[in-house]
Structure formats: structure tokens, C-alpha cells
C-alpha positions as CSV (number, residue, x, y, z in Angstrom):
1,M,26.7,63.2,53.8
2,N,30.1,61.5,53.2
3,R,30.9,58.0,54.3
4,Y,32.8,59.2,57.4
5,K,30.0,61.4,58.7
6,L,27.5,58.6,58.0
7,S,29.5,56.2,60.1
8,I,29.6,58.6,63.1
9,Y,25.9,59.3,62.7
10,L,25.0,55.6,62.8
11,L,27.4,55.0,65.8
12,L,25.7,57.8,67.8
13,V,22.2,56.4,66.9
14,G,23.3,53.0,68.2
15,F,24.5,54.5,71.5
16,L,21.3,56.4,71.9
17,F,19.2,53.3,71.2
18,K,21.1,51.2,73.8
19,A,20.8,54.0,76.3
20,C,17.0,54.1,75.9
21,Q,16.7,50.4,76.4
22,H,15.9,49.0,79.9
23,P,18.8,47.2,81.5
24,E,18.7,43.4,81.3
25,Q,15.9,42.1,83.5
26,K,16.6,39.4,86.1
27,E,14.1,36.8,86.8
28,L,11.6,37.6,89.6
29,K,12.2,35.1,92.3
30,L,10.6,34.3,95.7
31,N,11.6,32.4,98.7
32,A,10.5,28.8,98.4
33,L,7.9,29.3,101.2
34,F,5.9,31.5,98.9
35,S,4.3,28.8,96.7
36,D,0.9,27.2,96.0
37,H,-1.0,25.8,99.1
38,M,0.9,28.1,101.5
39,V,-0.6,29.2,104.8
40,L,-0.2,32.8,106.0
41,Q,-0.6,34.1,109.6
42,Q,-4.1,35.6,110.1
43,K,-4.8,39.2,111.2
44,D,-1.1,40.3,110.8
45,T,1.2,42.0,108.5
46,V,3.1,39.1,106.9
47,A,6.5,39.3,105.2
48,F,7.1,38.6,101.6
49,W,10.6,38.7,100.0
50,G,12.7,37.7,97.0
51,T,15.1,38.9,94.4
52,Y,14.8,40.9,91.2
53,S,16.5,43.7,89.2
54,P,17.6,46.7,91.3
55,N,15.5,49.8,91.5
56,Q,12.4,48.0,90.1
57,K,9.0,48.3,91.7
58,I,7.4,45.2,93.2
59,T,3.7,44.9,94.1
60,V,2.1,42.1,96.1
61,Q,-1.7,41.8,95.9
62,G,-3.8,39.5,98.0
63,S,-7.2,38.5,96.5
64,W,-8.7,39.5,99.9
65,G,-8.3,43.1,98.9
66,K,-4.9,44.2,100.3
67,E,-1.7,45.1,98.4
68,S,1.8,46.4,99.2
69,T,4.7,47.8,97.2
70,C,8.4,48.2,97.5
71,V,11.5,49.0,95.4
72,V,14.2,46.4,94.9
73,D,17.5,47.5,96.5
74,S,20.8,47.9,94.8
75,K,21.7,44.3,95.6
76,G,18.6,42.9,94.0
77,Q,16.8,42.1,97.2
78,W,13.3,43.1,98.0
79,K,11.0,42.7,101.1
80,L,7.6,44.0,102.1
81,N,4.7,43.4,104.5
82,L,1.1,42.6,103.5
83,E,-1.9,42.8,105.7
84,T,-3.9,39.6,106.1
85,P,-7.5,39.2,107.2
86,Q,-9.0,36.7,109.7
87,A,-8.7,33.0,108.9
88,G,-10.2,31.8,105.7
89,G,-9.5,31.1,102.0
90,P,-8.6,29.8,99.6
91,Y,-7.1,33.0,98.1
92,Q,-4.6,34.0,95.5
93,V,-1.5,36.2,95.8
94,N,-0.1,38.0,92.8
95,I,3.5,39.2,92.9
96,S,4.3,41.5,90.0
97,S,6.7,44.0,88.5
98,E,6.4,46.1,85.4
99,S,7.2,43.1,83.2
100,N,6.9,39.9,85.3
101,S,4.4,38.3,87.6
102,I,4.0,35.2,89.7
103,L,0.6,34.0,90.8
104,I,0.4,31.8,94.0
105,K,-2.8,29.8,94.2
106,D,-4.8,28.0,96.9
107,V,-3.5,30.3,99.7
108,L,-5.0,29.9,103.2
109,I,-5.1,32.3,106.1
110,G,-4.8,30.8,109.5
111,E,-2.2,30.0,112.2
112,V,1.4,29.3,111.3
113,W,3.9,27.5,113.7
114,L,7.5,26.5,113.3
115,A,8.2,22.9,114.4
116,S,11.9,22.0,115.0
117,G,14.3,19.8,116.9
118,Q,16.1,16.5,116.5
119,S,14.8,13.0,115.8
120,N,11.7,12.9,118.0
121,M,10.4,15.9,116.1
122,E,11.6,14.5,112.8
123,M,10.0,11.0,113.3
124,D,7.3,10.5,110.6
125,F,4.5,8.0,110.1
126,D,6.9,5.5,108.6
127,Y,8.4,5.2,112.1
128,C,6.2,6.5,114.8
129,C,2.9,5.5,116.3
130,N,2.9,1.8,115.5
131,T,2.7,0.7,119.1
132,T,0.3,3.5,120.3
133,D,-1.5,5.5,117.7
134,F,-1.4,3.1,114.7
135,S,0.1,4.9,111.7
136,E,-2.2,2.9,109.4
137,F,-5.3,4.4,111.0
138,E,-3.9,8.0,110.7
139,L,-2.9,7.5,107.1
140,S,-6.3,6.0,106.2
141,T,-8.4,8.7,108.0
142,A,-6.3,11.8,107.4
143,N,-8.6,14.2,105.5
144,Y,-7.6,17.7,106.6
145,P,-6.9,19.9,103.5
146,N,-6.7,22.9,105.7
147,I,-3.7,21.5,107.6
148,R,-0.6,22.0,105.6
149,M,3.1,21.3,106.3
150,F,6.2,22.6,104.7
151,T,9.1,20.3,105.4
152,V,12.5,21.9,104.9
153,K,14.9,19.7,103.0
154,K,18.1,19.0,105.0
155,R,21.0,21.3,104.3
156,L,24.1,22.5,106.1
157,S,26.0,25.7,105.5
158,S,29.0,27.4,107.0
159,T,27.4,30.8,106.5
160,P,23.7,31.9,106.6
161,I,21.9,31.2,103.3
162,Q,18.6,32.3,101.8
163,Q,17.7,29.5,99.4
164,F,16.4,26.0,100.4
165,E,14.0,23.3,99.1
166,G,10.6,22.1,100.2
167,S,7.0,22.4,99.4
168,W,3.6,22.8,101.1
169,E,1.6,19.6,101.4
170,K,-2.0,19.0,102.5
171,A,-2.7,16.5,105.2
172,I,-4.7,14.1,103.1
173,G,-4.1,10.3,103.2
174,D,-0.6,9.0,102.5
175,T,0.5,12.6,102.0
176,I,1.1,12.8,105.7
177,K,3.5,9.8,105.7
178,P,6.6,12.1,105.6
179,F,5.1,14.6,108.0
180,S,6.6,15.2,111.5
181,A,4.1,13.1,113.5
182,A,4.4,15.2,116.6
183,A,3.8,18.4,114.6
184,Y,0.9,16.8,112.7
185,F,-0.9,15.9,116.0
186,F,-0.2,19.4,117.3
187,A,-1.7,20.9,114.1
188,K,-4.6,18.4,114.2
189,R,-5.7,19.4,117.7
190,L,-5.4,23.2,117.0
191,H,-7.3,22.8,113.8
192,K,-10.2,20.9,115.5
193,E,-10.5,23.3,118.4
194,L,-9.8,26.6,116.6
195,K,-11.6,25.6,113.4
196,V,-9.0,27.6,111.3
197,P,-6.3,26.5,108.8
198,I,-3.0,25.5,110.4
199,G,0.3,25.8,108.6
200,I,3.5,24.1,110.0
201,L,7.0,24.9,108.9
202,H,8.9,21.7,109.8
203,S,12.6,22.0,110.1
204,S,14.3,19.2,112.1
205,W,17.2,16.8,111.9
206,G,17.9,13.7,114.0
207,G,20.9,13.3,116.2
208,T,21.8,17.0,116.4
209,D,23.2,19.3,119.1
210,I,21.3,22.5,120.1
211,E,24.4,24.5,119.1
212,A,23.9,23.5,115.5
213,W,20.5,25.2,115.6
214,T,21.8,28.5,117.1
215,S,23.3,31.4,115.2
216,R,27.1,32.1,115.4
217,E,26.4,35.6,116.7
218,Q,24.4,34.1,119.6
219,L,26.9,31.4,120.4
220,N,29.6,34.0,120.6
221,T,27.8,35.6,123.5
222,L,28.3,32.5,125.7
223,N,31.6,32.7,127.4
224,F,31.9,28.9,128.0
225,L,31.9,28.4,124.3
226,D,34.9,30.7,123.5
227,D,37.3,27.9,122.8
228,A,34.8,25.8,120.9
229,M,33.9,28.8,118.7
230,S,37.6,29.5,117.9
231,I,37.9,25.8,116.9
232,N,34.8,26.2,114.8
233,E,36.2,29.2,112.9
234,K,39.2,27.1,111.9
235,L,36.9,24.2,111.0
236,I,35.0,26.4,108.6
237,M,38.2,27.4,106.8
238,D,39.5,23.8,106.7
239,Y,36.1,22.6,105.4
240,S,36.5,24.7,102.3
241,K,39.7,22.8,101.6
242,T,38.0,19.5,102.2
243,Y,35.2,20.5,99.9
244,N,37.5,21.4,97.1
245,W,39.3,18.1,97.4
246,L,36.4,15.6,97.7
247,S,34.1,17.4,95.2
248,K,36.5,16.3,92.4
249,F,35.6,12.6,93.0
250,E,32.5,10.5,92.2
251,S,30.5,9.6,95.3
252,I,27.8,7.2,96.3
253,K,25.8,7.1,99.5
254,S,26.8,4.5,102.0
255,P,24.4,1.5,102.2
256,S,23.8,2.0,105.9
257,D,25.2,3.3,109.1
258,V,27.8,0.6,110.1
259,W,26.8,1.0,113.7
260,Y,23.7,-1.1,112.9
261,L,25.9,-4.0,111.7
262,F,27.4,-4.2,115.2
263,L,23.8,-4.2,116.6
264,E,22.9,-6.9,114.1
265,D,20.0,-4.8,113.2
266,P,18.4,-5.2,109.7
267,L,19.1,-1.4,109.1
268,G,22.7,-2.4,108.8
269,A,21.8,-3.8,105.4
270,P,24.5,-6.5,105.2
271,E,23.0,-7.9,101.9
272,I,23.6,-4.5,100.2
273,W,27.2,-4.3,101.5
274,E,27.8,-7.7,100.0
275,S,27.3,-6.3,96.5
276,F,28.3,-2.7,97.1
277,D,30.7,-1.5,94.3
278,F,33.8,0.2,95.7
279,K,35.1,0.6,92.1
280,D,38.2,-1.3,93.0
281,E,37.6,-4.8,91.5
282,K,40.0,-3.9,88.7
283,Y,42.8,-3.5,91.2
284,I,42.3,-6.8,93.0
285,E,43.9,-9.0,90.4
286,S,45.2,-7.6,87.1
287,S,48.3,-8.0,85.0
288,S,48.0,-4.3,84.0
289,V,48.3,-3.0,87.6
290,D,51.8,-2.0,88.8
291,Y,51.5,-3.1,92.4
292,T,55.0,-2.0,93.2
293,K,53.7,1.6,93.2
294,W,51.3,0.9,96.0
295,G,52.0,2.2,99.4
296,E,53.3,0.0,102.3
297,I,51.6,-0.7,105.6
298,K,52.4,-3.0,108.5
299,I,49.9,-5.8,109.2
300,P,48.6,-6.5,111.8
301,G,48.2,-2.8,112.3
302,L,46.0,0.3,112.0
303,I,44.8,2.0,108.8
304,D,43.5,5.3,110.3
305,N,46.8,7.1,109.8
306,I,47.6,6.2,106.2
307,F,47.4,9.9,105.2
308,K,49.4,10.9,108.3
309,D,46.5,12.9,109.8
310,N,44.9,10.0,111.7
311,D,41.6,10.9,110.0
312,F,41.0,8.2,107.5
313,D,37.7,6.3,107.3
314,G,36.8,4.4,104.1
315,A,37.9,1.4,102.1
316,I,41.4,0.2,101.3
317,L,42.9,-2.8,99.5
318,I,45.8,-4.5,101.2
319,R,47.9,-7.1,99.2
320,K,50.6,-9.6,99.8
321,S,52.1,-12.6,98.0
322,F,52.8,-16.1,99.4
323,S,54.4,-19.1,97.7
324,L,53.5,-22.7,97.6
325,D,55.9,-25.5,96.6
326,E,53.0,-27.9,96.2
327,I,49.3,-27.9,96.6
328,K,48.4,-30.6,99.1
329,G,45.7,-30.9,101.8
330,N,43.1,-28.3,102.8
331,Y,43.8,-24.6,102.9
332,S,42.1,-21.7,104.7
333,L,42.8,-18.1,105.5
334,S,42.9,-17.0,109.1
335,L,42.2,-13.3,109.7
336,G,42.3,-11.6,113.0
337,P,39.9,-8.9,114.3
338,T,39.3,-6.3,111.5
339,S,37.1,-3.3,111.6
340,D,34.5,-2.7,110.4
341,M,34.3,-5.1,107.4
342,D,36.6,-7.4,105.5
343,F,36.3,-8.9,102.0
344,S,39.1,-11.5,101.3
345,Y,40.4,-12.6,97.8
346,I,42.9,-15.2,96.8
347,N,44.3,-14.8,93.2
348,G,41.3,-12.5,92.5
349,E,38.6,-15.0,93.7
350,K,36.5,-14.0,96.7
351,I,36.7,-16.6,99.5
352,G,34.7,-14.8,102.3
353,N,33.8,-11.7,104.1
354,S,32.6,-10.6,107.6
355,M,30.9,-7.5,109.0
356,G,30.3,-5.8,112.3
357,K,30.6,-8.2,115.3
358,L,31.8,-11.0,113.1
359,S,34.6,-8.9,111.5
360,A,35.7,-7.9,115.0
361,K,36.6,-11.5,115.7
362,T,39.2,-13.9,114.4
363,K,37.6,-15.8,111.5
364,T,38.6,-18.5,109.1
365,Y,37.7,-18.7,105.4
366,E,38.1,-21.9,103.4
367,I,40.3,-21.6,100.3
368,P,39.3,-23.8,97.3
369,T,42.4,-25.6,96.1
370,E,41.5,-25.0,92.5
371,I,42.2,-21.3,92.8
372,L,45.7,-21.9,94.2
373,K,48.9,-22.1,92.2
374,V,52.3,-23.7,92.7
375,G,54.6,-20.8,93.1
376,E,53.4,-17.2,93.8
377,N,49.9,-16.6,95.0
378,N,48.3,-13.3,95.9
379,I,46.0,-12.4,98.8
380,T,44.0,-9.1,98.7
381,I,41.8,-7.9,101.5
382,R,39.4,-5.0,101.2
383,V,39.0,-3.4,104.6
384,V,36.1,-1.0,105.2
385,N,36.2,1.2,108.2
386,Q,33.5,3.7,109.1
387,Y,32.6,3.3,112.7
388,K,35.4,2.0,115.0
389,E,39.2,2.4,115.0
390,G,40.4,1.0,111.7
391,K,42.5,-2.0,112.2
392,V,43.6,-5.3,110.5
393,G,44.4,-8.3,112.5
394,A,47.0,-11.0,112.0
395,V,46.8,-12.9,108.7
396,S,47.8,-16.5,108.1
397,I,47.4,-19.3,105.5
398,L,46.6,-22.5,107.2
399,N,47.3,-25.9,105.7
400,S,46.1,-29.3,107.0
401,E,49.4,-30.9,105.9
402,S,52.2,-28.3,106.4
403,G,50.8,-26.0,109.0
404,E,50.8,-22.2,109.0
405,I,52.2,-19.5,106.7
406,K,52.3,-16.2,108.7
407,L,51.7,-13.2,106.6
408,T,52.8,-10.5,109.0
409,G,55.0,-7.5,108.3
410,S,54.9,-5.2,105.2
411,W,51.9,-5.3,102.9
412,K,51.1,-3.2,99.8
413,Y,48.0,-1.0,99.9
414,R,45.9,1.5,97.9
415,V,43.0,3.6,99.0
416,S,39.7,2.7,97.2
417,A,37.4,5.3,98.8
418,E,37.0,7.8,101.6
419,A,33.9,7.8,103.8
420,Y,32.8,11.3,104.7
421,S,29.6,13.1,105.7
422,P,28.1,14.2,102.4
423,L,28.9,17.5,100.9
424,K,25.6,18.2,99.3
425,S,22.8,15.7,100.1
426,Y,21.6,15.0,103.6
427,S,19.7,11.8,104.1
428,W,20.3,8.8,106.3
429,P,22.9,7.4,106.8
430,Y,24.7,10.7,106.3
431,I,27.8,9.1,104.9
432,D,29.0,9.0,101.3
433,F,32.0,7.1,99.8
434,Y,34.2,9.2,97.5
435,F,36.0,7.0,95.1
436,Y,39.7,7.2,94.2
437,D,39.3,4.8,91.3
438,N,42.2,5.8,89.1
439,E,46.0,5.7,89.5
440,S,46.5,9.4,88.8
441,V,45.2,10.7,92.2
442,D,47.8,13.0,93.7
443,Y,47.4,12.2,97.4
444,S,50.0,14.8,98.3
445,K,47.3,17.4,97.6
446,R,44.8,15.8,100.0
447,P,44.2,18.1,103.0
448,A,43.4,16.8,106.5
449,L,39.6,16.3,106.2
450,A,37.6,18.7,108.3
451,Q,34.4,17.1,109.5
452,F,31.9,19.9,109.1
453,N,28.6,18.2,109.8
454,K,25.2,18.4,111.3
455,N,26.6,19.1,114.7
456,S,29.0,21.8,113.8
457,K,28.3,25.1,115.4
458,S,25.4,27.0,113.6
459,S,25.6,24.6,110.6
460,I,21.8,23.8,110.6
461,F,20.8,27.3,111.7
462,N,22.5,28.6,108.6
463,G,21.0,26.1,106.2
464,M,17.5,25.4,107.7
465,I,16.4,28.2,110.0
466,N,17.9,31.4,108.5
467,P,16.1,30.8,105.1
468,L,12.8,30.8,107.0
469,V,13.3,34.3,108.5
470,P,11.2,36.4,108.5
471,Y,8.2,34.3,107.4
472,T,5.5,35.4,109.8
473,I,4.8,32.7,112.4
474,K,2.6,32.5,115.6
475,G,5.2,30.6,117.6
476,T,7.6,27.6,117.8
477,I,7.4,24.0,119.1
478,W,10.7,22.3,119.8
479,Y,11.7,18.7,120.7
480,Q,15.4,18.3,121.2
481,G,17.9,17.6,124.0
482,E,18.8,14.0,123.7
483,N,22.1,14.9,122.0
484,N,23.1,17.3,124.8
485,V,22.5,15.0,127.8
486,P,26.3,14.7,128.5
487,R,26.5,18.5,128.6
488,Y,23.4,19.2,130.7
489,R,25.0,22.0,132.6
490,E,25.6,24.0,129.4
491,Y,22.1,23.2,128.2
492,E,20.7,25.4,131.0
493,Q,22.2,28.3,129.1
494,L,21.9,27.0,125.6
495,L,18.2,26.5,125.4
496,P,17.3,30.0,126.6
497,A,20.0,31.3,124.3
498,L,18.4,29.6,121.3
499,I,15.0,30.9,122.2
500,N,16.2,34.5,122.5
501,D,18.2,34.0,119.3
502,W,15.3,32.9,117.2
503,R,13.1,35.7,118.7
504,N,15.7,38.2,117.7
505,Q,16.0,36.8,114.2
506,W,12.3,37.2,113.7
507,S,12.1,40.4,115.6
508,L,9.1,38.8,117.3
509,D,8.6,37.8,120.9
510,F,6.7,34.6,119.9
511,P,5.8,31.8,122.3
512,F,8.2,28.8,122.5
513,Y,6.9,25.4,123.7
514,F,9.3,22.5,124.1
515,V,9.2,18.8,125.0
516,Q,11.1,17.4,128.0
517,I,13.1,14.3,126.9
518,A,11.5,11.0,127.7
519,P,12.9,8.2,129.9
520,F,15.5,6.0,128.2
521,E,17.8,3.4,129.7
522,N,21.1,4.4,128.0
523,Y,21.7,8.0,129.3
524,K,24.3,6.9,131.9
525,G,22.3,8.5,134.7
526,L,22.5,12.0,133.3
527,S,19.0,12.5,131.7
528,S,17.3,13.7,134.9
529,S,19.8,16.6,135.0
530,L,19.1,17.5,131.4
531,R,15.3,17.3,132.1
532,D,15.9,19.7,135.0
533,A,17.8,22.1,132.8
534,Q,14.8,22.1,130.5
535,R,12.5,22.7,133.5
536,K,14.5,25.7,134.5
537,T,14.2,27.2,131.0
538,L,10.5,27.9,132.0
539,K,11.9,31.0,133.7
540,T,12.2,32.4,130.1
541,P,9.0,34.4,129.4
542,K,6.3,32.9,127.1
543,T,7.6,29.3,127.3
544,G,5.9,26.1,128.2
545,M,7.0,22.5,128.6
546,V,5.5,19.1,127.8
547,V,6.4,16.3,130.2
548,T,6.8,12.8,128.8
549,L,7.6,10.7,131.9
550,D,4.4,8.7,131.4
551,I,4.7,8.1,127.7
552,G,8.3,7.1,127.2
553,E,9.7,3.7,126.3
554,N,12.6,2.7,128.5
555,N,14.4,0.8,125.7
556,D,13.8,3.2,122.9
557,I,15.1,6.8,122.7
558,H,12.2,7.4,120.2
559,P,9.0,6.7,122.0
560,S,6.2,5.8,119.6
561,N,3.5,7.9,121.2
562,K,3.7,11.2,119.3
563,H,0.0,11.8,119.6
564,D,0.1,12.9,123.3
565,V,3.3,14.9,122.6
566,G,1.6,16.9,119.8
567,S,-1.7,17.2,121.7
568,R,0.1,18.5,124.9
569,L,2.0,21.0,122.9
570,A,-1.2,22.1,121.3
571,G,-2.7,22.4,124.8
572,L,0.0,24.9,125.8
573,A,-0.8,27.0,122.8
574,L,-4.6,26.8,123.3
575,A,-4.3,27.9,126.9
576,N,-1.7,30.6,126.5
577,D,-2.2,32.0,123.0
578,Y,-5.9,31.3,122.2
579,D,-7.5,31.9,125.6
580,K,-8.9,28.4,126.0
581,P,-9.8,27.8,129.7
582,I,-7.8,24.6,130.1
583,V,-5.0,23.3,132.3
584,A,-2.2,22.7,129.9
585,S,0.7,21.7,132.1
586,G,1.3,19.0,134.7
587,P,2.4,20.0,138.2
588,L,5.7,21.9,138.3
589,F,7.7,22.1,141.5
590,R,7.5,25.6,143.1
591,S,8.9,25.4,146.6
592,Q,9.4,23.3,149.7
593,Q,9.0,23.9,153.4
594,I,10.6,22.0,156.2
595,N,8.1,20.7,158.8
596,G,10.0,18.7,161.4
597,N,11.2,15.5,159.8
598,K,9.0,16.1,156.7
599,L,9.4,18.2,153.6
600,V,6.2,19.8,152.2
601,L,6.4,20.3,148.5
602,E,4.3,22.9,146.6
603,F,3.5,22.9,142.9
604,D,2.2,25.2,140.2
605,F,-0.4,23.8,137.7
606,V,-2.1,21.7,140.3
607,G,-5.3,22.2,138.3
608,S,-8.3,20.6,140.1
609,G,-6.0,18.7,142.4
610,L,-3.1,16.3,142.7
611,M,-3.4,12.5,142.2
612,S,-1.3,9.4,141.9
613,S,-1.4,7.0,139.0
614,T,-0.5,4.2,141.3
615,L,-1.5,3.0,144.8
616,E,1.3,5.1,146.2
617,L,3.6,7.9,145.0
618,K,6.9,6.5,143.8
619,E,10.3,7.9,143.0
620,F,10.4,10.6,145.6
621,E,13.7,10.9,147.5
622,I,15.0,13.1,150.3
623,A,18.4,13.9,151.8
624,G,20.0,15.7,154.7
625,S,22.8,18.2,154.5
626,D,25.1,15.4,153.3
627,K,23.0,15.1,150.1
628,N,22.9,11.3,150.4
629,F,19.4,10.7,148.9
630,V,17.2,7.8,150.1
631,P,13.8,6.7,149.0
632,A,11.0,8.6,150.7
633,I,7.4,8.0,151.6
634,A,5.3,10.5,149.8
635,K,1.7,11.4,150.4
636,I,-0.7,13.9,148.8
637,V,-2.0,16.4,151.4
638,G,-4.4,18.8,149.8
639,K,-2.5,20.6,147.1
640,T,0.9,19.6,148.4
641,V,3.0,16.5,148.7
642,E,4.6,15.6,152.0
643,V,7.8,13.4,151.9
644,Y,9.7,11.8,154.7
645,S,11.9,8.9,155.6
646,N,12.7,7.3,158.9
647,K,16.3,7.3,157.9
648,I,16.5,11.1,157.6
649,G,15.8,13.0,160.8
650,E,16.6,16.5,159.5
651,P,15.7,16.5,155.8
652,K,17.0,19.4,153.6
653,Y,16.7,18.3,150.0
654,S,14.2,16.5,147.9
655,R,13.9,15.2,144.3
656,Y,11.5,13.3,142.1
657,A,11.9,10.9,139.2
658,W,15.7,11.3,139.2
659,R,16.7,8.3,137.1
660,D,17.1,7.7,133.4
661,I,14.1,5.4,133.3
662,S,11.9,7.1,135.8
663,N,8.2,6.8,135.2
664,A,5.5,9.3,136.3
665,S,3.4,8.7,139.4
666,L,2.4,12.2,140.3
667,F,-0.3,13.9,138.1
668,N,-2.9,16.6,138.3
669,K,-6.5,15.5,137.9
670,E,-6.5,16.7,134.4
671,G,-4.2,13.7,133.6
672,L,-0.9,15.6,133.0
673,P,2.3,14.3,134.7
674,A,4.5,16.3,137.0
675,S,8.0,17.1,135.9
676,S,11.1,15.6,137.5
677,F,12.9,18.1,139.8
678,S,15.6,18.4,142.4
679,T,16.1,21.0,145.1
680,E,19.8,20.2,145.5
């Protein structure tokens, strides 16, 4: 064979060899929920899914004797369903392909529930229970290895995602500290009464609107949101520009939420702000800095519009020179109201700073004479704005001998950092500083910053609910509404929309139990209307509501008592889904009849009878056709409540507990409070 033919022969052999090889294998991956210590829904066909090389066979085997197979689709996605037995375990689950396998250990079969909402569902044992249920007791006595919680790590996304972070944890000792307290008490009661393992998927985030938890497709069906959804679409496009800009810069989490500085609350962490490095010390006083290249700003004045978009929050340095012919007498710096913080320097030496309420006032800082110079002196002020309108008050140098040097007019400035809701990490206080710590930043390329955050439409659904679908669950418990109080009319449609949305996502008509928001003094008189919107949601099938009028704390939007919240949620599930013969709801208004000058009110869930928690029923009101409500005398008559007032001869409307800080007085004899209501 000559050399040419030999080369062709070897080339053909090489092609044939490569053709016979398997294509490059991708790593076999599972959704994060499928991991050691997981809980699967009993007596069901539960979903498993993940990614792998296309056209490969996947087998899932449970050590209880069931298996299921599927073929990976052309996009590398696979999903199958596996039969589960009645509650028990621990088991193992093996997920395998021809050349890869994953073994999941310590798997329990039981009841799985999704717990979600805003801060009152998020509250853990570092916060809750210290005035009612004593966290230390729960932490020291928790020994429930068959109660397990998977807490979804906070994440936002402008589009639905599949991947997320979290792990299954057993309810043993201090392990429960980061658990949702309300969800833990829910699981604890179910576990004790059903005597089966309980798994909780916990996905919540404080201070969030219900729209953030609802899919874009569902929100688009609500006509009153048409304008908001159009704005949201533009926001998503603008956010990508914001991301591309800010992601180029180093960032550090803000020491606190500045709001707490104005409250003079220790959470404001003033001592940390004192030493926080804005990476701008080198610009405060340096012979190597060309200050003539800095921008110009009028003082006193605002700093919000330095980028011409009126969207700036962050830290800037402002600088101005003043001259002294001689140094004689005592000197001080007078600085007018400045938000939210100020740090003042003379010739590079710090002379004072103020934060929150103090910064918002005119203050005076003593200037040591040894740092002053005959001739030109420089004053630099770092202004940090994150909460209120960014402004800098009037600045003057005061001298005990010669009077006042006013430093109004044009000042030089440079931006040290921008404050923005974080792009990647999501933990309190939800603000990061992005540092512009070099002179080469081209601010002409900075876009207007789009604030895509935890309250942007569908942002949390995309990042924290969509990745859970379709993990098989029994039902959902929900505690949210505080953020939507000002929009209570919309909430009457939004909560049923979310329920239907999630049921559609899971293709499962699961039960949905929610908590009515508790009394709180700062709702501006609107919370009773939001509570009523929640009550009306009970028209949605397979729902139930926990009333908290008796366990709120008027001066705290986060009532400490999460034990009763969780227990009452569990009662709804026990009664409706596990056939336990209990009364799980307090009285719910059903109808009223006019009887002369009285209104006779009828209720569902009367149980074994109505009762008052006080000597007399309180917070009932009635009105005539003019809808001017007055306090009413209310009496329990059998299974009804009769209300009347000598001021109303022809009553037409009634209502109960219709204030922000209403407290329950009407209960059933099972000890559960009646919900507020209005017939208006």
C-alpha cells in the first residue's frame, strides 16, 4: 500500500472510530429539591425532573419497590412520575442513566406543604415567639427528625427560572432557628396528630406585594393591571441595561436599612456606618487628584439629579475651598439639614458626622485650629442618601472673632458609590453600594437605573416559585397582605388570581389556606378593608382563613405569636383534608335580617355556640341608609348576634372590628375568633 492510500485508510478509520463513540455526556443533574433528607408526598405519583444528554434513558427507583423511566428530550430536559407508598421511611431513591447515577438517602414519605408569603411567614426563631411562645424553649425541645423544611434561598428573576438554592433540614434543636416559625408550628401539629412525616417547602420574602408572587401570564388576565404590566415590560428591558452597567463595579452590602437610623433603632447600626469604607478616602485630600475635573453642583441643593435622571441614591463627595488671612479665635462648621448622612472633613481631617434625624437638622462641628492653614483651606463633605430626598443644606464656617464665611453657590463633586437593590444576593437590608472608585468611569454610558426588585411584577414567582413546580405537594399555606393594604380593592381579585395561578402551574387543585392580617396601628384605617378582601376570597373553592384579631400586637406589624397561627392553619388542614372531626374556623358572617330596629346576624362555623371574650360584645356598628356608622349594642341570641342602637331607627348596614387596631370579642366556644366584616 503506497503512502497516499495509507493516509486515506487511516483517515477513514479515524472517522469510523469517532462515529462509533457515544456523544459527549452531560452531567446528570436534578432539581435542588431532590436531595438527602427530602420528603415525598405519600400515596401519590410524585414528579422527578432534571437535565441530561438528549435521547438518553433515565430510571428512577425507590427502595420501596417502585421505579419509572423516561427519555431525555432534545433540549436535555427530563421528567417522570414515581409512585409512592403510604407514609414511612427512611428510604433511598436512585436516579440512573446508562453511565451515571445519583443516590438520594434518608428519604421520607409523608405529607408535603408549601409555605409562602411575606415577613410574617418568613419570621424565624431569631425574631418570633419571644413574648408568647419563648423561642428558647422551642429551640431546646425541638426533636422532630420527621419534620423537615426546605427553605428556598431568595432570588429574583425577570423570567421564570429552574435552578435555585436550598437544602432539607431536620427539625432538631438549633436547626429550627432559621425555620419559618408559623410553618414549623403548622408542621408540628400535623405531625403530632397524623403521626406521619411532614415536609415543608418554605418560600417567603418580607415586605412583598402579592403581584411579585404571581406569574406574568396570570397578571396579564387582570384588566386593571394593563398599564402596570406595560410599564413592567419596559422595566424588564431597562433592567438588563442597569445590570450590565452596575455588574462592572465592586459592591458591598449596605450596613443597614437607613430607615432604622431615623427610628433611632439599633438595627440602623450607626457604629458600622461610622467605619464603613466608601473607597473614597483617597479623594478627600490628595495632591495627586485633579479636582478641576470634578463636576459642579449648587449648595444648598439636591443631589438626586446629578445623572439627569432624578434616580440617584448613594454617596457623593462635595468639595469647596475657603481662605483665611489669619487663624484667630474658635472655628466651627455649620451644616444645614442633609439627608441621610453627612461626614465632614477639613483639609482631610474628619471633624464630625451625623445620621438620620440628627443629619436632618442643622448641626455644628468644632474645627480644631491646628488643622487650619493661613491661605487656602478645603472642606469636603461625604453625603450619603438612601432613604429620603437627597439634599445638602447651607454650609458656613463660623469664627468667634470674625463671624461667618458662607460657602453657598458652586461646589465640586464626584460620585463615590451608588446604592441599589442587589443584583445577585438577597438578604436584609436589600441594598448594596456599587463603588465608582477610579477616575476612568465613563458616566456618559450610565443608563437610567431601573429598579427591578422584590416588588416588581412576577419577580419572586420567577425566582422562588417556578423552580418548585411541579414538586408534588398536598397544599399551600400563605401569610401575606400587609404590603397590599393601600390597594385593598385590587386584592379582592389578586388573591384569588394567585390561588388559581399556582393551581394551574401545578396542574393540581390543592387546598389553599391563608392568614388574615393582624391588627396594627399604622395602616391609616385601611386594614379592615384588606381583611374583608381576604374574607371574600373564601368564595374560592378549597380555601380557608385563619383570623388573628385576638393574637395581634397593635404596635408591631409582626405579632410574636406564631404558634397559634401555625396551629390554626393546621386545624384547617386537619378538618378539610384529613377528616378530623374538629371546628377549624371562627365564626364567619353569612347573612343579616332586619327585625324592626335590630339587625340579626347569622354566622357559619358557629361550632358548639357563640361566646364573648369580654363581659359584652364590642366593636359592632350599625348604620342606616346614609351609611353613617355608630357603635351598636350587641347580644348573642342563640346562634345569632342581635345589634341595635337607639340612634338608628331603621338600620340597614352592620360591621364588626372595622378599625386598624380592632381586637376580637366574638368567638365560637371552640375558642376561635370571628372575622371582621362589613355589609356595606
